[in-house]
C-alpha positions as CSV (number, residue, x, y, z in Angstrom):
1,M,0.0,0.0,0.0
2,N,1.5,3.3,-1.0
3,R,1.3,6.7,0.8
4,R,-1.7,7.9,-1.1
5,Q,-3.7,4.7,-0.4
6,Q,-2.7,4.9,3.2
7,S,-3.9,8.6,3.2
8,A,-7.3,7.5,1.9
9,G,-7.6,5.0,4.7
10,R,-6.7,7.6,7.2
11,W,-9.4,10.0,5.9
12,L,-12.0,7.3,6.2
13,T,-11.0,6.3,9.7
14,A,-10.9,9.9,10.8
15,A,-14.3,10.6,9.3
16,A,-15.8,7.6,11.1
17,A,-14.3,8.9,14.4
18,A,-15.7,12.3,13.7
19,G,-19.2,10.7,13.3
20,A,-18.7,9.0,16.7
21,L,-17.6,12.3,18.2
22,A,-20.8,14.0,17.0
23,L,-22.7,11.6,19.2
24,T,-20.4,11.6,22.3
25,S,-20.1,15.3,22.3
26,A,-23.8,15.6,22.6
27,C,-24.0,13.6,25.8
28,S,-20.7,14.0,27.4
29,P,-19.5,17.5,28.5
30,P,-15.8,18.3,27.9
31,S,-13.3,18.3,30.7
32,A,-13.4,21.5,32.9
33,K,-9.6,21.4,33.0
34,N,-7.5,23.6,30.7
35,S,-5.0,22.1,28.2
36,T,-2.3,21.8,30.8
37,G,-4.6,20.2,33.4
38,S,-3.8,22.9,35.9
39,A,-4.4,26.6,36.6
40,D,-2.0,29.2,35.3
41,D,0.9,29.4,37.8
42,G,2.6,32.3,36.0
43,G,5.7,30.2,35.2
44,P,7.2,29.2,31.8
45,I,4.8,27.9,29.2
46,K,5.4,24.8,27.0
47,L,2.8,24.8,24.2
48,T,1.7,21.6,22.6
49,F,1.5,21.8,18.8
50,W,-0.1,19.0,16.7
51,T,-0.3,18.7,13.0
52,N,-1.8,16.1,10.7
53,L,1.1,16.5,8.2
54,T,3.0,13.3,8.9
55,V,5.0,13.2,5.7
56,K,8.6,14.1,6.8
57,T,9.2,16.9,4.3
58,Q,6.0,18.6,5.4
59,A,6.3,17.9,9.1
60,D,9.9,19.1,9.3
61,V,9.0,22.5,7.7
62,I,6.1,23.2,10.0
63,R,8.0,22.0,13.1
64,Q,11.0,24.2,12.3
65,Q,8.7,27.2,11.8
66,A,6.8,26.6,15.1
67,E,10.1,26.4,17.0
68,S,11.4,29.6,15.3
69,C,8.2,31.5,16.0
70,V,7.9,30.4,19.6
71,A,11.5,31.4,20.3
72,K,10.4,35.1,19.8
73,Q,8.3,34.8,23.0
74,Q,9.8,35.0,26.4
75,D,9.6,31.9,28.6
76,V,7.6,30.0,25.9
77,T,8.7,26.8,24.3
78,V,6.8,24.2,22.1
79,A,6.4,20.5,21.9
80,F,5.7,19.4,18.4
81,E,3.8,16.2,17.4
82,A,2.7,14.9,14.0
83,V,-0.6,13.0,14.5
84,P,-1.8,10.8,11.7
85,F,-5.5,11.0,10.6
86,D,-6.2,7.4,11.6
87,S,-5.6,8.3,15.3
88,M,-6.3,12.0,15.3
89,Y,-10.0,12.2,16.3
90,P,-9.9,9.8,19.3
91,K,-6.5,11.1,20.4
92,M,-7.7,14.7,20.2
93,V,-10.9,14.0,22.2
94,T,-9.2,11.9,24.8
95,A,-6.5,14.6,25.3
96,F,-8.9,17.5,25.6
97,R,-11.1,15.7,28.0
98,A,-8.1,14.8,30.1
99,G,-7.0,18.4,30.2
100,N,-3.9,18.1,28.0
101,G,-5.2,18.7,24.5
102,P,-3.1,20.6,22.0
103,D,-2.7,24.4,22.4
104,V,-2.3,24.7,18.6
105,M,-3.5,22.2,16.0
106,N,-3.0,22.2,12.3
107,T,-5.8,20.2,10.8
108,I,-8.5,20.0,8.2
109,E,-11.9,21.7,8.4
110,G,-13.5,18.4,9.7
111,G,-11.2,18.5,12.7
112,V,-12.1,22.0,13.4
113,A,-15.8,21.1,13.2
114,A,-15.3,18.3,15.7
115,A,-13.3,20.3,18.1
116,Q,-15.7,23.2,18.0
117,A,-18.7,20.9,18.6
118,G,-16.9,19.5,21.6
119,D,-16.2,23.0,23.0
120,Y,-12.5,22.3,23.0
121,I,-11.3,25.4,21.1
122,V,-11.6,29.2,21.2
123,P,-12.5,31.7,18.5
124,V,-9.6,33.2,16.6
125,D,-11.1,36.4,15.2
126,D,-8.5,38.4,17.0
127,V,-5.7,36.5,15.1
128,V,-7.5,36.9,11.8
129,D,-8.0,40.6,12.4
130,E,-4.4,41.2,13.5
131,H,-3.1,39.5,10.4
132,G,-5.6,41.3,8.2
133,R,-9.0,39.8,7.5
134,D,-9.0,41.0,3.9
135,D,-5.8,39.1,3.2
136,F,-7.6,35.7,3.5
137,V,-9.5,34.1,0.7
138,A,-13.0,34.8,2.1
139,S,-14.4,31.3,1.3
140,F,-11.9,29.8,3.8
141,L,-13.0,32.0,6.6
142,H,-16.6,31.2,5.8
143,A,-15.8,27.5,6.0
144,V,-14.7,27.7,9.7
145,G,-17.3,30.2,10.7
146,K,-20.2,29.4,13.1
147,D,-22.4,31.5,15.4
148,G,-20.9,34.7,14.1
149,K,-17.3,33.6,15.1
150,T,-14.2,32.3,13.3
151,W,-12.9,29.1,14.8
152,A,-9.7,28.5,12.9
153,V,-7.1,30.4,10.9
154,P,-6.9,29.3,7.2
155,D,-3.4,27.9,6.4
156,W,-3.6,26.5,2.9
157,A,-6.1,25.6,0.3
158,L,-7.3,22.4,-1.4
159,H,-9.3,22.7,-4.7
160,Q,-10.7,20.5,-7.5
161,E,-10.7,21.2,-11.2
162,V,-10.7,19.3,-14.5
163,Y,-7.1,18.3,-15.4
164,Y,-6.8,17.8,-19.2
165,R,-4.3,16.8,-21.8
166,K,-3.4,20.0,-23.8
167,D,-1.7,17.9,-26.5
168,L,-4.7,15.7,-27.1
169,F,-7.1,18.8,-27.2
170,A,-4.8,20.5,-29.7
171,A,-4.5,17.4,-31.9
172,K,-8.4,17.1,-32.1
173,G,-8.9,20.9,-32.4
174,I,-11.1,20.9,-29.2
175,A,-11.8,24.1,-27.3
176,I,-12.2,24.3,-23.6
177,P,-15.8,23.2,-22.9
178,T,-18.1,25.9,-21.6
179,T,-21.2,23.7,-21.1
180,W,-21.9,20.1,-20.0
181,Q,-22.9,19.1,-23.5
182,E,-19.6,20.5,-24.8
183,L,-17.7,18.6,-22.1
184,L,-19.5,15.4,-22.9
185,A,-18.9,15.9,-26.7
186,A,-15.2,16.5,-26.0
187,A,-14.9,13.4,-23.8
188,K,-16.5,11.3,-26.5
189,Q,-14.2,12.8,-29.2
190,L,-11.1,12.0,-27.1
191,D,-12.3,8.6,-26.0
192,D,-10.1,5.9,-27.7
193,P,-10.4,2.6,-25.8
194,A,-8.6,0.7,-28.6
195,G,-5.7,3.2,-28.3
196,G,-5.6,3.0,-24.6
197,V,-6.9,6.5,-23.8
198,R,-10.3,7.1,-22.2
199,G,-12.0,10.5,-22.6
200,F,-12.9,11.3,-19.0
201,T,-12.4,9.2,-15.9
202,V,-15.3,9.2,-13.5
203,P,-14.2,7.2,-10.4
204,M,-16.8,6.2,-7.8
205,A,-15.1,4.4,-5.0
206,S,-17.7,4.4,-2.3
207,A,-15.4,5.8,0.4
208,L,-14.6,9.4,-0.1
209,V,-14.0,9.5,-3.9
210,A,-17.6,9.3,-5.0
211,P,-18.9,12.1,-2.9
212,Q,-16.0,14.3,-3.9
213,M,-16.7,13.7,-7.6
214,Y,-20.5,14.0,-7.2
215,Y,-20.5,17.2,-5.3
216,Q,-18.4,18.9,-8.0
217,F,-21.3,18.4,-10.4
218,L,-23.9,19.4,-7.8
219,Y,-22.1,22.6,-6.9
220,A,-21.6,23.5,-10.5
221,N,-25.3,23.3,-10.9
222,G,-26.1,25.4,-7.8
223,V,-27.1,22.5,-5.6
224,H,-25.9,22.5,-1.9
225,T,-26.6,20.4,1.1
226,F,-27.3,23.5,3.1
227,D,-28.0,27.0,1.8
228,P,-24.6,28.8,2.2
229,K,-26.4,32.0,3.4
230,T,-29.3,30.7,5.5
231,G,-28.1,27.3,6.6
232,E,-31.4,25.7,5.7
233,Y,-31.3,22.2,4.2
234,A,-31.3,22.6,0.4
235,L,-30.2,19.4,-1.3
236,D,-33.7,18.7,-2.5
237,R,-34.8,22.4,-2.8
238,D,-34.5,22.1,-6.6
239,K,-34.7,18.4,-7.3
240,A,-34.6,18.8,-11.1
241,K,-31.1,20.4,-10.9
242,A,-29.9,17.7,-8.5
243,V,-31.1,14.9,-10.7
244,Q,-29.7,16.7,-13.8
245,A,-26.3,16.7,-12.1
246,T,-26.6,13.1,-11.1
247,Q,-27.6,12.0,-14.6
248,F,-24.8,14.0,-16.3
249,M,-22.2,12.3,-14.1
250,I,-23.6,8.9,-15.0
251,D,-23.8,9.8,-18.7
252,L,-20.1,11.0,-18.6
253,Y,-19.1,7.7,-17.0
254,K,-21.0,5.6,-19.5
255,A,-19.7,7.6,-22.5
256,A,-16.0,7.9,-21.8
257,S,-14.8,6.2,-18.5
258,P,-13.5,2.7,-18.0
259,P,-16.3,0.4,-16.7
260,E,-14.0,-0.6,-13.8
261,S,-13.7,3.0,-12.7
262,R,-17.0,2.5,-10.7
263,T,-14.7,1.3,-7.9
264,W,-11.6,3.3,-8.6
265,T,-9.8,5.1,-5.7
266,W,-7.7,8.2,-5.9
267,T,-4.6,6.2,-6.8
268,D,-6.4,4.5,-9.7
269,F,-7.7,7.5,-11.6
270,R,-4.6,9.6,-10.9
271,T,-2.3,6.9,-12.1
272,A,-4.4,6.5,-15.3
273,F,-4.1,10.2,-16.0
274,V,-0.4,10.5,-15.2
275,Q,0.4,7.4,-17.3
276,G,-1.4,8.9,-20.4
277,K,-4.4,6.6,-20.2
278,A,-7.0,9.4,-19.6
279,A,-7.6,12.7,-21.5
280,M,-9.4,14.4,-18.6
281,T,-10.1,13.8,-14.9
282,L,-11.3,15.8,-11.9
283,D,-8.6,16.1,-9.3
284,F,-7.2,18.2,-6.4
285,G,-3.9,18.7,-8.1
286,A,-2.2,15.5,-6.8
287,V,-1.6,14.5,-10.4
288,V,1.2,17.2,-10.6
289,G,3.2,15.6,-7.8
290,M,2.6,12.1,-9.2
291,A,3.6,13.1,-12.7
292,N,6.8,14.6,-11.3
293,E,7.6,11.3,-9.6
294,Q,6.4,8.8,-12.2
295,N,6.2,10.5,-15.6
296,P,7.8,14.0,-15.8
297,S,7.1,14.3,-19.5
298,M,3.4,14.6,-18.7
299,L,4.0,17.9,-16.8
300,D,4.2,19.8,-20.0
301,K,1.1,18.2,-21.4
302,M,-1.4,18.9,-18.6
303,S,-3.5,21.9,-17.7
304,V,-6.7,22.7,-15.9
305,F,-10.1,24.3,-16.5
306,Q,-13.0,24.8,-14.2
307,L,-15.9,22.3,-14.5
308,P,-18.3,24.4,-16.6
309,G,-21.9,25.2,-15.7
310,P,-24.7,23.1,-17.3
311,A,-25.6,25.5,-20.2
312,A,-24.4,28.4,-22.2
313,G,-24.3,31.6,-20.2
314,V,-24.7,29.7,-16.9
315,K,-21.4,29.9,-14.9
316,P,-20.6,27.1,-12.4
317,Q,-22.0,28.1,-9.0
318,G,-19.3,26.5,-6.8
319,S,-16.8,23.7,-6.5
320,I,-15.6,21.3,-3.9
321,G,-12.5,22.1,-1.9
322,G,-11.0,22.1,1.6
323,G,-7.9,23.1,3.4
324,Y,-5.7,23.1,6.4
325,F,-6.3,25.4,9.4
326,F,-4.8,26.4,12.7
327,M,-7.1,26.1,15.7
328,V,-6.3,27.1,19.3
329,G,-7.2,24.9,22.2
330,K,-9.2,26.2,25.2
331,S,-6.9,26.6,28.2
332,N,-6.2,29.8,30.2
333,D,-5.7,33.4,29.0
334,R,-2.0,33.4,29.1
335,R,-1.6,30.1,27.2
336,Q,-4.2,31.1,24.7
337,K,-2.4,34.4,24.1
338,A,0.9,32.5,23.6
339,A,-0.7,30.0,21.2
340,K,-2.3,32.8,19.2
341,A,1.0,34.7,19.0
342,L,2.5,31.5,17.6
343,V,-0.1,31.2,15.0
344,T,0.1,34.9,14.1
345,C,3.8,34.5,13.5
346,M,3.4,31.4,11.4
347,M,0.9,33.3,9.1
348,A,3.7,35.5,7.8
349,A,3.6,35.4,4.0
350,D,7.0,33.7,3.4
351,L,6.3,31.1,6.1
352,S,2.9,30.3,4.7
353,A,4.4,30.0,1.2
354,A,7.1,27.6,2.4
355,R,4.5,25.3,3.9
356,V,2.5,25.4,0.7
357,N,5.6,24.6,-1.4
358,T,6.1,21.3,0.4
359,R,3.3,20.0,-2.0
360,P,3.1,22.6,-4.8
361,V,-0.1,23.0,-6.8
362,F,-1.9,20.5,-4.7
363,A,-1.7,23.0,-1.9
364,L,-2.2,26.7,-2.6
365,P,-2.0,29.7,-0.2
366,A,-5.1,30.7,1.6
367,T,-3.8,34.3,1.8
368,N,-3.1,36.8,-0.9
369,S,0.1,37.9,0.6
370,A,1.5,34.3,0.6
371,A,0.4,33.9,-3.0
372,A,2.4,37.0,-3.9
373,S,5.4,36.0,-1.9
374,A,8.7,35.5,-3.7
375,V,9.0,32.2,-1.8
376,F,5.8,30.9,-3.4
377,T,6.3,32.4,-6.9
378,G,9.9,31.3,-7.0
379,N,9.1,27.6,-6.7
380,P,9.9,25.9,-10.0
381,T,6.6,23.9,-10.0
382,V,4.6,27.0,-9.2
383,Q,6.3,28.8,-12.1
384,K,5.6,25.9,-14.5
385,F,1.9,26.0,-13.5
386,S,1.5,29.7,-12.9
387,A,-1.3,30.1,-15.5
388,E,-3.2,27.1,-14.0
389,I,-2.7,28.5,-10.5
390,Q,-4.1,31.8,-11.5
391,T,-7.2,30.1,-13.0
392,I,-7.7,28.2,-9.7
393,R,-7.3,31.3,-7.6
394,D,-9.6,33.3,-9.8
395,K,-12.4,30.6,-10.3
396,S,-12.2,27.8,-7.8
397,L,-10.9,29.2,-4.5
398,P,-13.5,32.1,-4.1
399,E,-16.5,29.7,-4.3
400,W,-15.5,26.4,-2.8
401,Y,-17.5,24.3,-0.3
402,R,-17.2,21.1,1.6
403,Y,-20.3,18.9,1.5
404,G,-22.4,19.5,4.6
405,M,-20.3,22.6,5.5
406,E,-21.7,25.0,2.9
407,A,-23.0,27.3,5.7
408,G,-20.0,26.9,8.0
409,L,-18.8,24.3,10.5
410,N,-20.9,21.2,10.6
411,Q,-20.0,17.6,11.5
412,L,-22.2,16.3,8.7
413,A,-19.1,16.3,6.5
414,G,-17.5,13.7,8.7
415,Q,-20.6,11.6,8.7
416,I,-20.8,11.7,4.9
417,E,-17.2,10.5,4.7
418,A,-17.7,7.9,7.3
419,T,-20.4,6.1,5.3
420,T,-20.7,4.9,1.7
421,F,-24.3,5.7,0.8
422,V,-23.3,8.3,-1.8
423,G,-20.9,6.0,-3.6
424,D,-23.1,2.9,-3.3
425,N,-26.1,4.6,-5.0
426,L,-24.0,6.2,-7.7
427,Q,-22.3,2.9,-8.5
428,A,-25.8,1.3,-8.7
429,A,-26.9,4.0,-11.2
430,A,-23.7,3.6,-13.2
431,A,-24.3,-0.1,-13.4
432,G,-27.9,0.4,-14.5
433,S,-29.4,-1.2,-11.4
434,I,-31.3,2.0,-10.5
435,T,-32.0,5.3,-12.3
436,A,-30.2,8.5,-11.6
437,E,-33.3,9.9,-10.0
438,K,-33.6,7.0,-7.7
439,A,-29.9,7.3,-6.8
440,F,-30.5,10.9,-5.8
441,D,-33.7,10.1,-3.9
442,N,-31.8,7.5,-1.8
443,I,-28.9,9.8,-1.2
444,N,-31.3,12.6,-0.2
445,T,-33.2,10.4,2.2
446,E,-30.0,9.3,4.0
447,M,-28.6,12.8,4.0
448,K,-31.7,14.2,5.7
449,R,-31.6,11.4,8.3
450,L,-28.0,12.3,9.1
451,A,-28.7,16.0,9.2
452,K,-31.8,15.3,11.3
453,V,-34.1,17.0,8.8
454,N,-37.8,16.1,8.7
């Protein structure tokens, strides 16, 4: 099992734990102790700093930055720990309830939702405002907002677009699609099973992959789990649009994707694209790193475009994304102040850019200052994909959502990822066992049950 397959397993395990946390938080109050387990004695402070970045190259950078930043504070040190996803949720809950949770944690929005629901963290609007609220991509602040407060500081951005083969588009004289029908036509024109190249891979592995693909089509068509402004349940508000998105995803699969892609994981479809066996695919940018490792010649052949809206003149109304954030554990005033000072220091543009550059293109800055930093723009991979990054920053990052968190922090995202009902129903529709409408009805019924919507 390679690192990417292990990562997928960690996401699923973490999401399952998040679902369990949603239940335990409702009936078990958090510990009354602070993160050190004792009152402030006025002595030296040793902050605990956790991150989910366990890959050595990433963990080393963030650890070195944390140590450098904390050295600027008097009588403050830091203990750093890289915590993998497969143990993050239970470890975090256990630690907080015992009174020794992390003072600072660098984690995904799902981790923030779980910690906020458990009353383990404090708002960080003061950190955001001190840094400069306008410097952040607004959608990332929206994602970690709840009850009029901001619960984590955005670190870096995840995003999903259509990655495509420029050389194959040029050879066929195909323009960038601006509607779903143009996208379907391009996929069919590029589809060459005999030649070993499929037009558009549509993977539907039940765990994680299927919902991430599905919601890209839903968002493009203006369908959200919750209304981003009001927070009201909205998945079935316009059923016709939801079914249209479902049907188009199935049509694209049947027209230009390998039959076996119904069960493909991230590794499967990314490898197919990097090895030249797919003309297009939806991806978060991991194909760039994979191509650099496995098939560098592909780097000059790939580019991105935003999944178009359904019809001419209808722009896509969102995309799926995510990111990493800094949250601050609830403790006492002096520890929280030291922890917030540490985060404030780490949000300096060059430091943010250095963290992003540990996985270029896949990760992008969540602040404008980091995106303009010479550290970021000087990275060779960033330079090679500068046009694509600009497209992503202009079109994807301002309007991204995470399923279940369209109106801000919500543990439904973890429950979606802890179950397979989205993927199971999409697979059944792709196999012809049920209709696209039936697949949506089943998904909607389960979603309402999880969201406790009548």
